[in-house]
C-alpha positions in Angstrom: 12.4 -5.6 -3.8 14.6 -3.2 -5.6 14.1 -1.9 -9.1 15.8 0.5 -11.5 12.4 2.2 -11.9 11.1 1.4 -8.4 8.5 4.2 -8.1 7.3 3.3 -11.6 5.5 0.4 -9.8 2.8 2.8 -8.9 1.6 2.7 -12.4 0.9 -1.1 -12.1 -1.4 -0.6 -9.0 -5.1 -1.3 -9.7 -7.4 1.0 -7.7 -10.2 -1.6 -7.9 -8.1 -4.3 -6.1 -6.6 -4.7 -2.7 -3.4 -2.7 -2.0 -0.4 -4.8 -2.9 1.8 -2.9 -0.4 1.7 -0.5 2.5 4.3 1.7 0.9 7.4 1.7 -1.3 10.7 3.4 -1.5 11.7 4.1 -5.1 13.8 6.3 -7.3 12.4 9.2 -9.2 14.7 8.5 -12.2 16.3 5.4 -13.7 19.1 4.0 -11.5 22.0 1.6 -12.2 21.9 -1.7 -10.4 25.3 -1.0 -8.7 23.8 2.3 -7.2 20.7 0.3 -6.0 22.8 -2.4 -4.4 25.1 0.1 -2.6 22.2 2.4 -1.6 20.0 -0.3 -0.3 22.9 -1.8 1.6 23.2 1.5 3.4 19.5 1.8 3.8 19.1 -1.6 5.5 22.2 -1.3 7.6 20.9 2.0 9.0 17.3 0.8 9.3 18.2 -2.5 11.1 20.5 -0.6 13.6 18.3 2.4 14.3 14.8 1.2 13.3 14.3 4.7 12.0 12.9 4.8 8.5 13.8 8.5 8.0 17.4 7.9 8.9 17.5 4.9 6.6 16.0 6.9 3.7 18.7 9.6 4.3 21.4 6.9 4.2 20.0 5.6 0.9 19.9 9.1 -0.6 23.4 10.0 0.7 25.0 7.1 -1.1 25.8 9.4 -4.0 27.2 12.6 -2.5 26.3 15.9 -4.1 23.1 14.6 -5.7 19.6 15.7 -4.8 17.4 13.1 -3.2 16.7 10.4 -5.8 14.7 8.0 -3.6 11.4 8.8 -1.9 8.9 7.1 0.3 5.3 6.6 -1.1 2.6 5.3 1.3 -0.5 3.4 0.2 -2.7 6.5 0.7 -0.5 8.5 -1.7 -0.4 5.7 -4.2 -4.2 5.3 -4.2 -4.5 9.1 -4.8 -2.2 8.9 -7.8 -3.9 5.9 -9.2 -7.5 7.0 -8.6 -6.7 10.5 -9.9 -5.4 8.8 -13.1 -8.5 6.7 -13.2 -10.7 9.8 -13.2 -8.6 11.5 -15.9 -8.7 8.4 -18.1 -12.2 7.1 -17.5 -14.1 10.1 -16.3 -14.3 12.0 -19.5 -17.6 12.5 -21.3 -16.2 10.7 -24.4 -15.2 7.6 -22.4 -18.5 7.7 -20.5 -20.4 7.9 -23.8 -18.5 4.8 -25.1 -19.1 2.9 -21.8 -22.8 3.7 -21.8 -23.2 2.6 -25.5 -21.3 -0.7 -24.8 -23.5 -1.5 -21.8 -26.7 -0.6 -23.6 -25.7 -2.7 -26.6 -24.9 -5.6 -24.3 -28.2 -5.1 -22.5 -30.1 -5.2 -25.8 -28.4 -8.5 -26.8 -28.9 -10.3 -23.5 -32.1 -8.8 -21.9 -34.1 -7.1 -24.7 -36.4 -4.2 -23.9 -36.0 -2.8 -20.4 -39.2 -2.6 -18.3 -38.4 1.1 -17.4 -37.9 2.0 -21.1 -34.7 2.9 -22.9 -34.6 6.6 -21.9 -35.0 5.8 -18.2 -32.4 3.0 -18.4 -29.9 5.4 -20.1 -30.6 8.1 -17.5 -30.0 5.6 -14.6 -26.9 4.1 -16.2 -25.4 7.5 -16.9 -26.0 8.6 -13.3 -24.2 5.5 -12.1 -21.3 6.0 -14.5 -20.9 9.6 -13.5 -21.0 8.9 -9.8 -17.3 8.9 -9.2 -17.6 9.5 -5.5 -19.5 6.2 -5.1 -16.8 4.5 -7.2 -14.2 6.1 -4.9 -16.0 4.8 -1.9 -16.2 1.3 -3.3 -12.6 1.2 -4.6 -11.0 2.7 -1.5 -12.9 0.4 0.8 -11.5 -2.6 -1.0 -8.0 -1.1 -1.7 -7.4 -0.2 2.0 -9.2 -3.5 3.1 -11.7 -1.6 5.2 -14.1 -4.4 4.9 -11.6 -6.8 6.5 -9.9 -4.3 8.9 -12.2 -1.4 9.8 -9.4 0.1 11.9 -7.7 0.9 8.6 -10.1 3.8 8.3 -8.0 5.7 10.8 -4.7 4.6 9.3 -5.7 5.8 5.8 -7.9 8.8 6.1 -8.9 9.9 2.6 -11.7 11.9 1.0 -12.9 11.9 -2.6 -12.1 15.6 -3.0 -8.4 14.8 -2.4 -8.4 12.4 -5.3 -9.8 15.0 -7.7 -6.3 16.5 -7.8 -2.9 14.9 -8.1 -1.1 14.5 -4.8 1.9 16.4 -6.1 -0.3 19.5 -6.1 -0.5 19.2 -2.2 2.1 19.9 0.5 1.7 16.3 1.6 
């Protein structure tokens, strides 16, 4: 697939679902369809003759002489880091956690009534679960990388929670 905003596809990836791809090659800026067609023609021509992804990526980027690299390769590990980091930024704030806690408690009141453990204990347990981002990371990454179906993927996509607490662009990766 080729797209004028190819790398923008990363924003559509859901960290709570299975990875829709192993990796993608996309532009960092908007591209014209004629540039995409010419560039990807060179990419596939090189790739199919050499079977070397790096050489193919160079051919794609060399389509427009004198320009800095416009196309980059992003693997599933990088994509998950970007998306999960965004998840933490968007849903891990105390304001959002307060709203989520309130919504769950309100729903509990409507459907189940008084909890056996009492409201204070329920709130404490719930807040602990909501703030346990490392457990969410484990659950989400397990599904995203299909570790439940293919345990060998653990070695293919090594990733720690701590790495997702910063944006991958902050690393030398």
